[in-house]
C-alpha positions as CSV (number, residue, x, y, z in Angstrom):
1,M,1.1,-2.6,24.2
2,T,0.5,-0.5,21.1
3,S,2.3,-2.0,18.2
4,R,5.4,-0.5,17.3
5,G,6.2,-2.9,14.3
6,V,7.3,-6.5,13.1
7,H,10.8,-6.4,14.4
8,H,9.8,-4.7,17.7
9,T,7.1,-7.3,18.3
10,L,9.5,-10.1,17.4
11,E,12.2,-8.9,19.8
12,L,9.8,-8.7,22.7
13,L,8.4,-11.9,22.2
14,R,11.8,-13.7,21.8
15,R,12.8,-12.0,25.1
16,G,10.0,-13.3,26.8
17,E,8.7,-9.8,27.6
18,T,5.4,-10.5,26.3
19,S,3.3,-13.4,25.1
20,V,1.5,-13.5,21.8
21,V,-2.1,-13.7,23.5
22,A,-1.1,-10.5,25.4
23,H,-0.1,-8.9,22.3
24,V,-3.0,-9.9,20.4
25,R,-5.4,-8.8,23.1
26,S,-3.7,-5.6,23.4
27,V,-3.9,-4.9,19.6
28,L,-7.8,-5.9,19.6
29,A,-8.6,-3.7,22.6
30,D,-6.5,-0.9,20.6
31,I,-8.6,-1.5,17.6
32,E,-11.8,-1.4,19.4
33,Q,-11.1,1.6,21.6
34,R,-8.8,3.8,19.3
35,D,-10.0,3.0,15.7
36,V,-11.4,6.3,15.4
37,L,-9.8,6.6,11.9
38,G,-12.1,4.3,10.3
39,A,-9.2,2.0,9.6
40,F,-10.9,-1.4,10.0
41,V,-14.1,-2.8,8.6
42,A,-14.0,-6.2,10.5
43,V,-12.0,-7.5,13.3
44,A,-11.1,-11.1,13.8
45,G,-11.7,-11.5,17.5
46,D,-11.9,-15.2,18.4
47,E,-10.0,-16.3,15.5
48,A,-7.1,-14.1,16.3
49,L,-6.9,-15.3,19.8
50,R,-7.0,-19.1,18.9
51,A,-4.1,-18.2,16.6
52,A,-2.4,-16.6,19.2
53,E,-2.7,-19.2,21.7
54,E,-1.3,-21.8,19.1
55,A,1.7,-19.6,18.6
56,D,2.2,-19.5,22.4
57,R,2.3,-23.2,22.5
58,R,4.6,-23.5,19.8
59,I,7.1,-21.0,21.7
60,R,6.7,-23.1,25.0
61,E,7.6,-26.0,23.1
62,L,10.5,-25.0,20.7
63,G,11.9,-22.1,22.4
64,A,13.9,-19.9,20.0
65,D,13.5,-22.5,17.5
66,A,9.7,-21.7,17.0
67,W,10.9,-18.7,14.7
68,R,13.0,-21.2,12.4
69,N,10.3,-22.0,10.1
70,T,7.7,-19.5,11.0
71,P,9.7,-16.1,10.9
72,L,6.6,-14.0,11.6
73,L,5.5,-16.1,14.7
74,G,3.4,-13.7,16.8
75,V,3.4,-10.7,14.5
76,T,-0.1,-9.3,14.0
77,V,-1.2,-8.1,10.5
78,S,-4.0,-6.6,9.0
79,V,-5.4,-7.5,5.3
80,K,-7.1,-5.0,2.9
81,D,-10.7,-6.0,2.3
82,L,-10.0,-6.6,-1.5
83,L,-8.3,-9.9,-0.5
84,Q,-10.1,-13.2,0.2
85,T,-10.0,-14.3,4.1
86,R,-11.5,-17.4,5.2
87,D,-12.6,-16.4,8.5
88,L,-13.6,-12.8,7.7
89,P,-15.9,-11.4,5.3
90,T,-14.6,-9.9,2.2
91,T,-16.9,-7.0,0.8
92,R,-14.2,-5.5,-1.5
93,G,-15.7,-2.0,-0.2
94,S,-18.8,-2.9,-2.3
95,L,-22.6,-3.0,-1.4
96,L,-23.0,-5.8,-4.2
97,P,-23.2,-9.3,-2.6
98,N,-19.7,-11.1,-2.2
99,D,-19.2,-14.6,-1.5
100,R,-17.5,-15.5,1.9
101,P,-14.5,-17.6,0.6
102,D,-13.6,-21.1,1.9
103,E,-9.9,-20.3,1.6
104,D,-7.5,-17.4,1.7
105,A,-5.7,-15.6,-1.0
106,P,-2.4,-16.9,-1.5
107,A,-0.5,-14.0,0.3
108,V,-2.6,-14.3,3.2
109,A,-2.2,-17.8,3.5
110,R,1.4,-17.5,3.4
111,L,1.5,-14.9,6.2
112,R,-0.5,-17.1,8.3
113,A,1.8,-20.1,7.5
114,A,4.7,-17.8,8.6
115,G,3.3,-17.5,11.9
116,A,1.5,-14.1,11.6
117,V,-1.8,-13.4,13.4
118,V,-4.5,-11.9,11.1
119,V,-6.2,-9.3,13.4
120,G,-8.8,-7.8,10.9
121,K,-9.6,-6.4,7.4
122,T,-8.9,-2.8,6.5
123,T,-11.2,-0.4,4.7
124,T,-10.7,0.1,0.9
125,S,-12.8,2.2,-1.6
126,E,-14.9,0.0,-3.8
127,Y,-12.8,-2.6,-5.6
128,G,-10.1,-0.1,-4.8
129,W,-11.1,2.2,-7.7
130,S,-9.9,5.4,-5.9
131,A,-6.7,6.8,-4.5
132,S,-8.8,8.1,-1.3
133,T,-10.7,5.7,0.9
134,V,-14.2,6.9,0.5
135,G,-17.0,4.5,-0.2
136,R,-20.7,3.6,0.8
137,V,-19.8,0.4,3.1
138,A,-17.9,2.6,5.7
139,P,-17.0,6.2,6.7
140,P,-14.1,7.7,5.0
141,T,-10.6,6.6,6.5
142,R,-8.9,9.7,8.1
143,N,-5.3,10.8,8.2
144,P,-3.5,10.0,11.6
145,Y,-1.9,13.3,11.3
146,D,-4.8,15.3,10.5
147,P,-8.3,13.7,10.8
148,A,-9.9,16.2,8.5
149,L,-7.7,14.8,5.6
150,T,-7.6,11.6,3.7
151,A,-5.3,8.7,4.6
152,G,-5.1,8.1,0.7
153,G,-6.1,4.9,-1.0
154,S,-7.2,2.7,-1.9
155,S,-5.1,0.9,0.8
156,G,-5.8,3.8,3.2
157,G,-7.2,1.6,6.1
158,A,-4.0,-0.4,5.9
159,A,-1.8,2.6,6.0
160,A,-3.8,4.2,8.8
161,A,-3.7,1.0,10.9
162,V,0.0,0.8,10.6
163,A,0.6,4.5,11.4
164,A,-1.7,4.6,14.3
165,G,-0.1,1.2,15.9
166,L,-3.1,-0.8,15.4
167,C,-1.3,-3.9,13.8
168,D,2.2,-4.5,13.2
169,G,2.0,-4.6,9.5
170,S,-0.4,-4.7,6.9
171,L,-0.9,-6.6,3.5
172,G,-2.3,-4.1,0.7
173,T,-2.8,-4.1,-3.0
174,D,-1.5,-1.7,-5.4
175,G,-3.0,-1.3,-9.1
176,A,-2.2,2.3,-9.6
177,G,-0.5,3.4,-6.4
178,S,-2.9,2.3,-3.8
179,I,0.1,1.0,-1.6
180,R,2.6,3.9,-2.0
181,I,0.0,6.9,-2.2
182,P,-1.4,6.0,1.5
183,A,1.9,5.1,2.7
184,A,3.3,8.5,1.7
185,F,0.1,10.3,3.2
186,C,0.4,8.5,6.6
187,G,4.0,8.7,6.9
188,V,4.9,4.8,6.8
189,V,6.5,2.4,4.2
190,G,4.7,0.9,1.4
191,Y,6.4,-1.6,-1.0
192,K,5.1,-2.6,-4.4
193,P,7.2,-5.7,-5.5
194,S,7.8,-6.3,-9.1
195,Y,4.7,-7.4,-10.9
196,G,4.0,-11.1,-10.4
197,R,6.3,-11.3,-7.5
198,V,3.5,-11.8,-5.2
199,P,0.9,-14.1,-6.5
200,Y,-2.5,-12.2,-6.8
201,F,-5.8,-13.9,-6.9
202,P,-8.2,-13.2,-8.3
203,N,-6.4,-10.8,-10.6
204,G,-7.8,-8.6,-13.0
205,A,-7.5,-8.8,-16.9
206,E,-5.7,-5.4,-16.9
207,R,-2.6,-6.9,-15.1
208,L,-1.8,-3.9,-13.2
209,A,-2.5,-5.1,-9.7
210,H,0.6,-5.9,-7.1
211,Q,0.2,-7.0,-3.6
212,G,2.7,-6.0,-1.0
213,P,3.1,-4.8,2.5
214,I,2.7,-1.6,4.6
215,A,4.8,-1.2,7.5
216,R,6.7,1.0,10.1
217,T,10.0,0.5,8.5
218,V,11.9,-0.9,5.3
219,D,13.1,-3.9,7.2
220,D,9.7,-4.4,8.5
221,A,8.1,-4.5,5.0
222,A,10.9,-6.7,3.6
223,L,10.3,-9.3,6.1
224,L,6.6,-9.2,5.4
225,A,7.4,-9.6,1.6
226,R,10.0,-12.3,2.0
227,A,7.0,-14.5,3.5
228,I,4.6,-13.9,0.6
229,V,6.8,-14.2,-2.6
230,G,7.0,-17.0,-5.2
231,P,4.9,-18.9,-7.6
232,H,1.3,-20.0,-7.0
233,R,-0.9,-22.4,-9.1
234,S,-3.7,-19.7,-8.8
235,D,-1.8,-16.9,-10.7
236,A,-0.2,-17.5,-14.0
237,D,1.9,-14.5,-13.6
238,S,3.5,-15.2,-10.5
239,A,7.2,-15.2,-10.8
240,L,9.7,-17.8,-9.6
241,G,12.2,-17.2,-6.8
242,S,12.1,-15.0,-3.7
243,L,13.5,-11.7,-2.6
244,D,17.2,-11.5,-3.3
245,S,19.8,-10.9,-0.3
246,P,20.6,-7.3,0.0
247,R,23.6,-6.1,-2.1
248,D,26.9,-4.7,-1.0
249,H,27.0,-0.9,-0.8
250,E,28.1,0.7,-4.0
251,V,28.0,4.0,-5.9
252,L,24.7,4.2,-7.8
253,R,23.4,6.5,-10.7
254,I,20.2,7.6,-9.8
255,G,17.8,9.5,-12.1
256,W,15.8,12.2,-10.0
257,I,12.2,12.9,-11.6
258,E,10.6,16.3,-10.6
259,Y,7.1,16.4,-11.8
260,E,5.5,19.5,-13.0
261,G,3.1,21.1,-10.1
262,T,4.7,19.5,-7.2
263,D,3.8,21.5,-4.0
264,D,6.7,23.7,-2.7
265,E,6.4,22.0,0.7
266,I,6.7,18.4,-0.8
267,R,9.6,19.4,-2.8
268,R,11.2,21.0,0.2
269,T,10.7,18.0,2.4
270,T,11.8,15.5,-0.2
271,D,14.9,17.5,-1.2
272,R,16.2,15.9,2.0
273,A,16.1,12.6,0.5
274,R,17.9,13.8,-2.6
275,S,20.6,15.4,-0.4
276,A,20.9,12.3,1.7
277,L,21.4,10.1,-1.4
278,S,23.9,12.6,-2.8
279,A,25.8,12.4,0.6
280,Q,26.0,8.8,0.5
281,G,28.1,9.0,-2.6
282,H,25.6,8.4,-5.3
283,L,25.6,10.4,-8.4
284,V,22.0,12.0,-8.5
285,E,21.0,13.7,-11.8
286,D,17.8,15.5,-12.9
287,I,16.0,13.5,-15.6
288,E,12.6,13.7,-17.3
289,V,10.7,10.8,-18.8
290,R,8.5,11.7,-21.5
291,C,5.6,9.4,-22.9
292,H,2.4,11.0,-24.2
293,D,-0.9,10.0,-23.3
294,I,-0.1,7.7,-20.3
295,Y,-2.8,8.8,-18.4
296,P,-5.7,8.5,-20.8
297,A,-4.1,5.1,-21.6
298,L,-4.6,4.1,-18.0
299,V,-8.2,5.3,-17.9
300,D,-9.2,3.4,-21.0
301,I,-7.6,0.1,-19.9
302,V,-9.0,0.2,-16.3
303,A,-12.4,1.6,-17.5
304,A,-12.7,-1.4,-20.2
305,T,-11.8,-3.9,-17.5
306,E,-14.5,-2.5,-15.0
307,A,-17.2,-2.3,-17.6
308,A,-16.5,-5.9,-18.8
309,G,-17.1,-7.0,-15.1
310,T,-20.1,-5.0,-14.3
311,A,-23.8,-5.9,-15.2
312,P,-26.2,-2.9,-15.9
313,E,-28.5,-4.3,-13.1
314,D,-26.0,-3.5,-10.5
315,E,-25.6,0.2,-11.2
316,E,-27.7,1.4,-8.2
317,W,-25.4,-0.3,-5.8
318,I,-22.2,1.0,-7.3
319,D,-20.3,3.9,-6.0
320,T,-21.1,7.0,-8.0
321,G,-17.4,7.5,-8.8
322,R,-16.7,4.1,-10.1
323,L,-19.8,4.0,-12.0
324,E,-18.5,6.9,-14.1
325,I,-15.5,4.8,-14.9
326,V,-17.9,1.8,-15.7
327,R,-19.9,4.1,-18.1
328,H,-16.8,5.4,-19.8
329,G,-15.6,1.7,-20.1
330,R,-18.7,1.0,-22.1
331,T,-17.9,3.5,-24.8
332,V,-14.3,2.4,-25.4
333,S,-13.7,0.1,-28.4
334,G,-11.5,-2.9,-28.6
335,A,-9.3,-0.3,-31.0
336,T,-9.0,2.0,-28.4
337,V,-7.9,-0.7,-25.7
338,M,-5.3,-1.7,-28.1
339,R,-3.9,1.7,-28.8
340,A,-3.8,2.2,-25.0
341,Q,-1.7,-1.0,-24.7
342,E,0.6,0.3,-27.2
343,V,1.0,3.5,-25.2
344,R,1.8,1.2,-22.2
345,Q,4.2,-0.9,-24.3
346,N,6.0,2.3,-25.4
347,L,6.3,3.5,-21.7
348,R,7.9,0.0,-20.9
349,N,10.2,0.6,-23.7
350,I,11.2,3.9,-22.6
351,L,11.8,3.1,-19.0
352,R,13.8,0.0,-20.0
353,S,15.9,2.5,-22.1
354,V,16.2,4.9,-19.0
355,M,17.0,1.9,-16.5
356,D,19.9,1.2,-18.8
357,R,21.4,4.5,-17.9
358,Y,20.2,4.5,-14.1
359,D,20.4,2.2,-11.5
360,L,17.3,3.6,-9.9
361,L,14.8,6.5,-10.1
362,A,13.9,8.7,-7.1
363,M,11.0,11.3,-6.7
364,A,8.2,12.5,-4.4
365,T,5.8,9.6,-4.1
366,V,2.8,12.1,-4.1
367,P,3.2,15.6,-5.4
368,I,0.6,17.2,-3.0
369,E,-0.3,17.2,0.5
370,P,-3.5,15.2,1.7
371,F,-6.6,16.6,0.9
372,E,-10.0,16.6,2.5
373,A,-11.2,13.2,4.0
374,S,-14.4,12.7,2.0
375,A,-13.1,13.6,-1.4
376,I,-11.5,11.5,-4.0
377,G,-8.8,14.0,-5.1
378,P,-7.8,17.7,-4.8
379,S,-10.7,20.1,-5.7
380,W,-9.6,20.2,-9.5
381,A,-10.0,16.4,-9.6
382,A,-12.9,15.7,-7.4
383,D,-15.6,15.6,-9.9
384,P,-15.8,11.9,-11.0
385,R,-17.2,12.9,-14.4
386,D,-13.9,14.3,-15.2
387,L,-12.3,10.9,-14.9
388,L,-9.2,12.8,-13.2
389,W,-9.2,10.5,-10.1
390,L,-5.6,9.6,-10.2
391,D,-4.2,12.2,-12.5
392,W,-2.9,14.1,-9.3
393,A,-0.4,11.2,-8.7
394,P,1.7,11.0,-11.7
395,A,4.5,9.1,-9.8
396,S,2.5,6.2,-9.0
397,Y,0.6,4.7,-11.9
398,P,3.2,4.5,-14.6
399,F,5.1,2.0,-12.6
400,N,2.0,-0.3,-12.6
401,M,1.9,-0.1,-16.3
402,T,5.7,-1.2,-16.2
403,G,5.5,-3.7,-13.4
404,Q,8.7,-2.1,-11.8
405,P,9.2,-2.3,-8.1
406,A,8.6,0.8,-6.1
407,L,9.2,1.7,-2.5
408,S,7.8,4.5,-0.5
409,L,9.2,5.8,2.6
410,P,8.8,8.8,4.7
411,A,10.9,12.0,3.9
412,G,9.7,13.8,6.9
413,L,7.0,16.5,7.6
414,T,5.8,19.6,5.7
415,R,5.5,22.8,7.8
416,A,1.9,21.8,8.1
417,G,3.1,18.6,10.1
418,L,2.0,16.3,7.2
419,P,4.0,13.5,6.1
420,A,5.8,13.5,2.7
421,G,7.0,10.3,0.9
422,V,10.0,9.7,-1.4
423,Q,9.8,6.8,-3.9
424,L,12.6,4.6,-5.1
425,V,12.0,2.6,-8.4
426,G,14.1,-0.1,-9.9
427,P,14.3,-2.0,-12.9
428,V,11.9,-5.2,-13.2
429,G,13.2,-7.8,-10.6
430,A,15.8,-5.6,-8.9
431,D,13.6,-5.7,-5.5
432,D,16.8,-6.3,-3.5
433,L,18.5,-3.2,-4.7
434,V,15.3,-1.0,-3.9
435,L,15.3,-2.5,-0.4
436,T,18.8,-2.1,0.1
437,V,19.0,1.7,-0.8
438,G,15.6,2.3,0.9
439,R,17.1,0.8,4.3
440,R,20.1,3.2,4.2
441,L,18.0,6.2,3.1
442,E,15.6,5.6,5.8
443,A,18.6,5.4,8.2
444,D,19.7,8.9,7.1
445,L,16.4,10.5,7.3
446,A,15.2,11.5,10.6
447,A,11.9,9.5,11.5
448,A,8.9,11.8,11.7
449,P,7.2,11.7,14.9
450,R,4.1,9.6,15.5
451,P,0.8,11.3,15.1
452,D,-0.3,10.8,18.7
453,T,-1.6,14.6,19.0
454,A,-3.8,14.2,15.9
455,L,-5.2,10.9,17.2
456,R,-6.3,12.6,20.5
457,S,-7.9,15.4,18.6
458,L,-9.9,13.0,16.3
459,A,-11.0,11.2,19.6
460,A,-12.7,14.4,20.5
461,L,-14.7,14.9,17.4
462,S,-18.4,13.9,17.7
463,L,-19.5,10.6,16.4
464,A,-21.7,12.5,13.9
465,E,-18.6,14.7,12.5
466,R,-16.6,11.4,12.3
467,T,-19.1,9.5,10.3
468,S,-20.2,12.2,8.0
C-alpha cells in the first residue's frame, strides 16, 4: 500500500482495513524498490517492524481508544538526517565523524510517543547548508516530477519521500527555507512553525533554525506538528503552549508580495492562489517590504557561525560549497556580525509594523522553477565562491530572520508540469491562523497530479546516470 498521507493511513487502520505491520512492511518495500530519487540515506527495517508490532498489539487491546493518547499510532514518518535518532546513524550529510546518539532529538521522541513509526533518515546537504540536496555522502536527491531536476533542500529527501508516497509524513528542518523550498519544488506541504514552538536540539548559535513537518496536506502537517510542539529542557528558546484551535472564518487583510525576477510561469500558477483568496472574501493588496542588506546580513551571520564550529584540519572532509561559507566566516569580524544582527532587528521591526496592518502575507514560495539536480542553485548562483547559494529564494530566509510562522502549499503545476508553491506567513505566534487559511486555500486549489510518470521514467535511468 503506497502511502497516501497521515489521515488516510489513520482512516484505514481505524476501519481495520490494514494493520500497522502490513503498512510498515509495504512502506519499507517501497523504499527498497522505488527510492530511485535518493530520498533516504538509512532505513529503520527491524526497529520499524518492532514498533509496528507494538502498535498492532495496542490496537488489539484498546480498539478505538488506542488513538486517544497516541494520535499518530501506525503512521509512518521519516526524519531528516540532521536530527538525532537513537536507532539510526546521524551523519548530518557529512563525511566528518558523527557520534551515534543514545537518545532521539526531542521532536523525534515526541513523534514516537504519539505512536508514529520512524522508517528511515532522509537525505540532506552537509549540515543543511544549501537549498538543494547535493553532497558527498549520497547522490543528489531528485525531483519526483522530473528526475533531471533538484528536489530542493536542504530537506530535499524529506519532501521527495512524501511526494513519492514513501512515508506518510516527514520531519524536516528550516534554517533559511529548507522545509518550504523543497515542499514547493516537490508539490507537497511544508510548515515552518514560529521560532521556538518546536524544541530544537542541538540548536545553532545563529538562532535561525526551525523544525517542522512536510506532508501531503495541511491537515496532515498540522496533526504532525501538534505532536511535537511545546517546551523542552534541552532548548531554552522553546516556547510554552501548543498549536491553537483553528479560528472561525473571517475576512482578512492579506498583503501579496511579488518578488522581482519571479518566473512568468510561477507568477501565472500562483496567481490562482491569489484569486482564490480574493474569492473567499479576503482583501488582497500588493505590498512591498523594503529592508536593505538582508541577504548579506544572513550570509555573515551564517558564515560566522559555521566558521566557529569548524576546525581547519577538517577542511578536506567538508563539502566545497560549505567550505566557501566557512572561509568567508573566518574573515567576518565581531563588529560585522553585530551590524548584521542590527539589520536582522530592523527587519523584525519593519515586518512587525507590516503585520500591524495585515493579518497575513502571501507570495510564491520560490520565484523560480527547479534547476538541475546536481547544482546548488540556478546557473547564475551555482558558483559557491559567489556566496549566492540562497539569493535566489528571497521569500524564504527573511522569515527565519524574524521567526514568523510560514506555510508552503501546492498552487498547481507550471506548463512544464512542475509544481509551484504559494506561501502564507503570519505574525509570530499566529500559527493557527496560517494553518486555518492554508486549509481553506488548499481546498480551493485543484490538487496537482502525483508524479507517477516521472517516477517511472526515473526508474528507467541507468544506475550510472542516477548516481552521477
